[in-house]
VOGUPA-680666 format. One record per residue (C-alpha): residue number from 1; residue in one letter; x, z, y. Coordinates in Angstrom, 2 decimals. Layout:
BEGIN
<vomar nr="NUM" rest="a" px="X" pz="Z" py="Y"/>
...
END
This chain:
BEGIN
<vomar nr="1" rest="m" px="0.00" pz="0.00" py="0.00"/>
<vomar nr="2" rest="l" px="1.35" pz="-0.95" py="3.42"/>
<vomar nr="3" rest="t" px="1.88" pz="1.92" py="5.83"/>
<vomar nr="4" rest="e" px="3.86" pz="0.22" py="8.61"/>
<vomar nr="5" rest="k" px="2.03" pz="-0.91" py="11.73"/>
<vomar nr="6" rest="a" px="2.03" pz="-4.62" py="12.56"/>
<vomar nr="7" rest="r" px="3.48" pz="-5.76" py="15.86"/>
<vomar nr="8" rest="f" px="2.76" pz="-9.06" py="17.55"/>
<vomar nr="9" rest="c" px="4.82" pz="-10.83" py="20.18"/>
<vomar nr="10" rest="n" px="5.02" pz="-14.23" py="21.79"/>
<vomar nr="11" rest="i" px="7.96" pz="-16.45" py="20.90"/>
<vomar nr="12" rest="p" px="9.59" pz="-19.09" py="23.12"/>
<vomar nr="13" rest="k" px="8.04" pz="-22.55" py="22.76"/>
<vomar nr="14" rest="v" px="11.43" pz="-23.96" py="21.77"/>
<vomar nr="15" rest="l" px="11.26" pz="-21.96" py="18.54"/>
<vomar nr="16" rest="t" px="8.11" pz="-23.85" py="17.54"/>
<vomar nr="17" rest="f" px="9.88" pz="-27.22" py="17.58"/>
<vomar nr="18" rest="k" px="10.99" pz="-28.83" py="14.35"/>
<vomar nr="19" rest="r" px="13.73" pz="-31.32" py="13.48"/>
<vomar nr="20" rest="d" px="12.95" pz="-34.39" py="11.41"/>
<vomar nr="21" rest="h" px="15.39" pz="-36.50" py="9.47"/>
<vomar nr="22" rest="p" px="15.16" pz="-40.11" py="10.72"/>
<vomar nr="23" rest="l" px="14.28" pz="-41.28" py="7.20"/>
<vomar nr="24" rest="s" px="11.75" pz="-38.51" py="6.64"/>
<vomar nr="25" rest="q" px="8.15" pz="-39.39" py="5.92"/>
<vomar nr="26" rest="t" px="7.13" pz="-36.77" py="8.47"/>
<vomar nr="27" rest="g" px="5.73" pz="-38.46" py="11.54"/>
<vomar nr="28" rest="q" px="5.29" pz="-41.75" py="9.71"/>
<vomar nr="29" rest="i" px="2.16" pz="-40.92" py="7.76"/>
<vomar nr="30" rest="v" px="0.63" pz="-37.50" py="8.22"/>
<vomar nr="31" rest="y" px="-0.54" pz="-35.07" py="5.55"/>
<vomar nr="32" rest="d" px="-4.28" pz="-35.46" py="6.17"/>
<vomar nr="33" rest="d" px="-4.11" pz="-39.24" py="5.88"/>
<vomar nr="34" rest="p" px="-5.85" pz="-40.06" py="2.57"/>
<vomar nr="35" rest="r" px="-2.95" pz="-42.43" py="1.78"/>
<vomar nr="36" rest="s" px="-0.31" pz="-39.73" py="2.13"/>
<vomar nr="37" rest="r" px="1.93" pz="-38.89" py="-0.83"/>
<vomar nr="38" rest="r" px="1.40" pz="-35.23" py="0.05"/>
<vomar nr="39" rest="r" px="-2.31" pz="-35.53" py="-0.71"/>
<vomar nr="40" rest="y" px="-1.45" pz="-37.02" py="-4.09"/>
<vomar nr="41" rest="h" px="1.01" pz="-34.18" py="-4.63"/>
<vomar nr="42" rest="k" px="-1.72" pz="-31.65" py="-3.88"/>
<vomar nr="43" rest="a" px="-4.03" pz="-33.31" py="-6.42"/>
<vomar nr="44" rest="f" px="-1.16" pz="-33.32" py="-8.93"/>
<vomar nr="45" rest="f" px="-0.63" pz="-29.58" py="-8.46"/>
<vomar nr="46" rest="i" px="-4.36" pz="-28.83" py="-8.76"/>
<vomar nr="47" rest="q" px="-4.42" pz="-30.80" py="-12.00"/>
<vomar nr="48" rest="r" px="-1.62" pz="-28.60" py="-13.37"/>
<vomar nr="49" rest="l" px="-3.60" pz="-25.47" py="-12.50"/>
<vomar nr="50" rest="r" px="-6.71" pz="-26.88" py="-14.17"/>
<vomar nr="51" rest="q" px="-4.68" pz="-27.48" py="-17.29"/>
<vomar nr="52" rest="i" px="-3.85" pz="-23.77" py="-17.33"/>
<vomar nr="53" rest="i" px="-7.53" pz="-22.92" py="-16.93"/>
<vomar nr="54" rest="d" px="-8.47" pz="-25.22" py="-19.81"/>
<vomar nr="55" rest="l" px="-5.72" pz="-23.72" py="-21.95"/>
<vomar nr="56" rest="s" px="-6.93" pz="-20.18" py="-21.22"/>
<vomar nr="57" rest="k" px="-10.46" pz="-21.13" py="-22.27"/>
<vomar nr="58" rest="k" px="-9.19" pz="-22.46" py="-25.58"/>
<vomar nr="59" rest="n" px="-6.85" pz="-19.51" py="-26.10"/>
<vomar nr="60" rest="p" px="-7.89" pz="-16.36" py="-24.15"/>
<vomar nr="61" rest="e" px="-4.83" pz="-14.51" py="-25.47"/>
<vomar nr="62" rest="i" px="-2.29" pz="-16.50" py="-23.46"/>
<vomar nr="63" rest="d" px="-0.40" pz="-14.90" py="-20.60"/>
<vomar nr="64" rest="i" px="-2.11" pz="-16.63" py="-17.67"/>
<vomar nr="65" rest="e" px="0.10" pz="-14.96" py="-15.05"/>
<vomar nr="66" rest="e" px="3.23" pz="-16.26" py="-16.75"/>
<vomar nr="67" rest="h" px="1.79" pz="-19.78" py="-16.97"/>
<vomar nr="68" rest="i" px="0.95" pz="-19.72" py="-13.25"/>
<vomar nr="69" rest="r" px="4.41" pz="-18.42" py="-12.32"/>
<vomar nr="70" rest="s" px="6.07" pz="-21.16" py="-14.34"/>
<vomar nr="71" rest="c" px="3.73" pz="-23.88" py="-13.06"/>
<vomar nr="72" rest="s" px="5.86" pz="-26.53" py="-11.38"/>
<vomar nr="73" rest="t" px="5.46" pz="-29.95" py="-9.81"/>
<vomar nr="74" rest="e" px="9.18" pz="-30.81" py="-9.84"/>
<vomar nr="75" rest="d" px="8.44" pz="-33.91" py="-11.90"/>
<vomar nr="76" rest="f" px="6.03" pz="-35.33" py="-9.31"/>
<vomar nr="77" rest="i" px="8.66" pz="-37.38" py="-7.45"/>
<vomar nr="78" rest="p" px="10.47" pz="-38.73" py="-10.55"/>
<vomar nr="79" rest="t" px="7.18" pz="-39.80" py="-12.14"/>
<vomar nr="80" rest="h" px="5.38" pz="-41.10" py="-9.03"/>
<vomar nr="81" rest="q" px="8.07" pz="-42.21" py="-6.60"/>
<vomar nr="82" rest="h" px="7.57" pz="-45.85" py="-7.53"/>
<vomar nr="83" rest="l" px="3.97" pz="-45.58" py="-6.24"/>
<vomar nr="84" rest="f" px="4.72" pz="-44.10" py="-2.80"/>
<vomar nr="85" rest="e" px="5.00" pz="-47.41" py="-0.99"/>
<vomar nr="86" rest="q" px="1.85" pz="-48.70" py="-2.67"/>
<vomar nr="87" rest="w" px="-0.14" pz="-45.59" py="-1.71"/>
<vomar nr="88" rest="e" px="1.04" pz="-45.48" py="1.88"/>
<vomar nr="89" rest="n" px="0.53" pz="-49.18" py="2.56"/>
<vomar nr="90" rest="q" px="-2.92" pz="-49.52" py="1.08"/>
<vomar nr="91" rest="p" px="-5.57" pz="-50.72" py="3.56"/>
<vomar nr="92" rest="v" px="-7.71" pz="-48.15" py="5.33"/>
<vomar nr="93" rest="t" px="-11.18" pz="-48.17" py="3.79"/>
<vomar nr="94" rest="k" px="-14.56" pz="-47.19" py="5.17"/>
<vomar nr="95" rest="q" px="-14.61" pz="-44.29" py="2.71"/>
<vomar nr="96" rest="m" px="-11.29" pz="-42.96" py="4.06"/>
<vomar nr="97" rest="l" px="-12.57" pz="-43.06" py="7.63"/>
<vomar nr="98" rest="e" px="-15.87" pz="-41.42" py="6.73"/>
<vomar nr="99" rest="f" px="-13.97" pz="-38.67" py="4.91"/>
<vomar nr="100" rest="i" px="-11.85" pz="-37.85" py="7.96"/>
<vomar nr="101" rest="l" px="-14.77" pz="-38.11" py="10.40"/>
<vomar nr="102" rest="q" px="-16.82" pz="-35.70" py="8.28"/>
<vomar nr="103" rest="q" px="-13.92" pz="-33.25" py="8.29"/>
<vomar nr="104" rest="i" px="-13.61" pz="-33.50" py="12.07"/>
<vomar nr="105" rest="a" px="-17.33" pz="-32.89" py="12.55"/>
<vomar nr="106" rest="h" px="-17.22" pz="-29.88" py="10.23"/>
<vomar nr="107" rest="d" px="-14.19" pz="-28.40" py="12.02"/>
<vomar nr="108" rest="i" px="-15.96" pz="-28.72" py="15.37"/>
<vomar nr="109" rest="q" px="-19.14" pz="-27.11" py="14.02"/>
<vomar nr="110" rest="m" px="-17.03" pz="-24.20" py="12.75"/>
<vomar nr="111" rest="n" px="-15.17" pz="-23.86" py="16.09"/>
<vomar nr="112" rest="r" px="-11.92" pz="-24.92" py="14.42"/>
<vomar nr="113" rest="f" px="-10.89" pz="-27.07" py="17.36"/>
<vomar nr="114" rest="i" px="-7.16" pz="-27.27" py="16.62"/>
<vomar nr="115" rest="s" px="-7.92" pz="-28.37" py="13.04"/>
<vomar nr="116" rest="a" px="-10.20" pz="-31.05" py="14.49"/>
<vomar nr="117" rest="v" px="-7.41" pz="-32.20" py="16.83"/>
<vomar nr="118" rest="i" px="-4.95" pz="-32.45" py="13.93"/>
<vomar nr="119" rest="k" px="-7.35" pz="-34.71" py="12.05"/>
<vomar nr="120" rest="m" px="-8.03" pz="-36.76" py="15.17"/>
<vomar nr="121" rest="n" px="-4.28" pz="-37.29" py="15.42"/>
<vomar nr="122" rest="v" px="-4.44" pz="-38.71" py="11.90"/>
<vomar nr="123" rest="l" px="-6.99" pz="-41.28" py="13.03"/>
<vomar nr="124" rest="e" px="-4.92" pz="-42.17" py="16.07"/>
<vomar nr="125" rest="k" px="-1.92" pz="-43.05" py="13.89"/>
<vomar nr="126" rest="m" px="-3.89" pz="-45.12" py="11.37"/>
<vomar nr="127" rest="p" px="-3.86" pz="-48.94" py="11.68"/>
<vomar nr="128" rest="i" px="-7.46" pz="-49.22" py="12.88"/>
<vomar nr="129" rest="r" px="-9.34" pz="-50.33" py="16.01"/>
<vomar nr="130" rest="l" px="-9.97" pz="-46.79" py="17.17"/>
<vomar nr="131" rest="e" px="-12.10" pz="-47.70" py="20.20"/>
<vomar nr="132" rest="e" px="-14.58" pz="-49.53" py="17.94"/>
<vomar nr="133" rest="i" px="-14.76" pz="-46.94" py="15.17"/>
<vomar nr="134" rest="y" px="-14.79" pz="-43.87" py="17.41"/>
<vomar nr="135" rest="p" px="-15.62" pz="-44.82" py="21.04"/>
<vomar nr="136" rest="a" px="-15.72" pz="-41.19" py="22.21"/>
<vomar nr="137" rest="f" px="-12.42" pz="-40.30" py="20.52"/>
<vomar nr="138" rest="y" px="-10.43" pz="-39.30" py="23.61"/>
<vomar nr="139" rest="l" px="-13.41" pz="-37.51" py="25.13"/>
<vomar nr="140" rest="h" px="-13.94" pz="-35.46" py="21.98"/>
<vomar nr="141" rest="r" px="-10.25" pz="-34.65" py="21.60"/>
<vomar nr="142" rest="a" px="-10.08" pz="-33.65" py="25.27"/>
<vomar nr="143" rest="v" px="-12.99" pz="-31.26" py="24.74"/>
<vomar nr="144" rest="c" px="-11.33" pz="-29.79" py="21.62"/>
<vomar nr="145" rest="f" px="-8.08" pz="-29.28" py="23.53"/>
<vomar nr="146" rest="y" px="-10.09" pz="-27.70" py="26.35"/>
<vomar nr="147" rest="a" px="-11.83" pz="-25.29" py="23.95"/>
<vomar nr="148" rest="a" px="-8.47" pz="-24.31" py="22.45"/>
<vomar nr="149" rest="g" px="-6.96" pz="-23.63" py="25.89"/>
<vomar nr="150" rest="h" px="-4.53" pz="-26.58" py="25.93"/>
<vomar nr="151" rest="d" px="-5.31" pz="-27.76" py="29.45"/>
<vomar nr="152" rest="d" px="-2.46" pz="-30.26" py="29.91"/>
<vomar nr="153" rest="e" px="-3.38" pz="-32.17" py="26.76"/>
<vomar nr="154" rest="a" px="-7.08" pz="-31.91" py="27.61"/>
<vomar nr="155" rest="k" px="-6.56" pz="-33.44" py="31.05"/>
<vomar nr="156" rest="q" px="-4.47" pz="-36.29" py="29.61"/>
<vomar nr="157" rest="d" px="-7.14" pz="-37.22" py="27.09"/>
<vomar nr="158" rest="w" px="-9.84" pz="-36.68" py="29.72"/>
<vomar nr="159" rest="a" px="-8.22" pz="-39.34" py="31.87"/>
<vomar nr="160" rest="r" px="-7.91" pz="-41.72" py="28.92"/>
<vomar nr="161" rest="s" px="-11.55" pz="-41.15" py="27.93"/>
<vomar nr="162" rest="k" px="-12.71" pz="-42.67" py="31.21"/>
<vomar nr="163" rest="e" px="-11.18" pz="-45.98" py="30.09"/>
<vomar nr="164" rest="t" px="-12.90" pz="-46.04" py="26.69"/>
<vomar nr="165" rest="s" px="-16.16" pz="-44.11" py="27.11"/>
<vomar nr="166" rest="r" px="-19.05" pz="-44.46" py="29.55"/>
<vomar nr="167" rest="l" px="-19.72" pz="-40.72" py="29.14"/>
<vomar nr="168" rest="n" px="-18.25" pz="-38.37" py="31.69"/>
<vomar nr="169" rest="p" px="-19.44" pz="-34.76" py="31.29"/>
<vomar nr="170" rest="k" px="-17.64" pz="-32.15" py="33.36"/>
<vomar nr="171" rest="l" px="-15.02" pz="-29.71" py="32.12"/>
<vomar nr="172" rest="d" px="-14.56" pz="-26.54" py="34.13"/>
<vomar nr="173" rest="f" px="-10.86" pz="-25.70" py="33.81"/>
<vomar nr="174" rest="s" px="-11.35" pz="-22.58" py="35.94"/>
<vomar nr="175" rest="i" px="-13.03" pz="-20.87" py="32.97"/>
<vomar nr="176" rest="t" px="-10.55" pz="-18.54" py="31.27"/>
<vomar nr="177" rest="s" px="-12.82" pz="-16.92" py="28.69"/>
<vomar nr="178" rest="a" px="-12.19" pz="-18.39" py="25.24"/>
<vomar nr="179" rest="d" px="-15.79" pz="-17.75" py="24.18"/>
<vomar nr="180" rest="k" px="-17.21" pz="-19.49" py="27.25"/>
<vomar nr="181" rest="r" px="-14.90" pz="-22.44" py="26.71"/>
<vomar nr="182" rest="r" px="-16.03" pz="-22.77" py="23.09"/>
<vomar nr="183" rest="q" px="-19.67" pz="-22.62" py="24.19"/>
<vomar nr="184" rest="a" px="-19.07" pz="-25.29" py="26.83"/>
<vomar nr="185" rest="a" px="-17.30" pz="-27.48" py="24.29"/>
<vomar nr="186" rest="q" px="-20.12" pz="-27.16" py="21.77"/>
<vomar nr="187" rest="a" px="-22.67" pz="-27.99" py="24.47"/>
<vomar nr="188" rest="i" px="-20.81" pz="-31.21" py="25.32"/>
<vomar nr="189" rest="l" px="-19.99" pz="-32.28" py="21.77"/>
<vomar nr="190" rest="f" px="-23.51" pz="-31.79" py="20.44"/>
<vomar nr="191" rest="e" px="-25.60" pz="-32.74" py="23.47"/>
<vomar nr="192" rest="k" px="-27.14" pz="-36.10" py="22.57"/>
<vomar nr="193" rest="d" px="-27.86" pz="-37.02" py="26.17"/>
<vomar nr="194" rest="e" px="-24.29" pz="-36.47" py="27.29"/>
<vomar nr="195" rest="c" px="-22.00" pz="-37.22" py="24.40"/>
<vomar nr="196" rest="q" px="-22.04" pz="-39.67" py="21.51"/>
<vomar nr="197" rest="q" px="-22.19" pz="-37.87" py="18.19"/>
<vomar nr="198" rest="i" px="-19.38" pz="-38.16" py="15.67"/>
END
């Protein structure tokens, strides 16, 4: 049982930066992209865990904890590396886009605005005609940034939204309350008269 008290502190922004190898996949195709090798790796790992579950059902006497501890996906790259290029260069399908859009809508409904922004960033990097598929993209991302308190990013997307969307609801950047910002964001994102629905 933990007895120590937890302490929280802010860290310099520079410590949140990361370094990427120039040949790294990072930044080329993001995790949430349905074509990403990381999504296939996640499915591969889940399959391994399901195999343990199936084994435990057939033989309840096995040491499940030991099987979980020894569960590994080290063979994923050797066995699937030849498929990476095929996965990551497959065309974007309607089903892929619908999957991401549904996730964005759900994140917004649950007030998970940063999660919604991350998935919007996935769409922005995909080889699609974003303005046709998601006309209110920059407006919605600006509102999500606004709700999360990232004013600089919100203002940048707000300016871009005026070029791609006929909608122009107001954002009050003088509001400092996180709850009031979330309420304002929800009102804009789900008001049919003011903002196109996802």
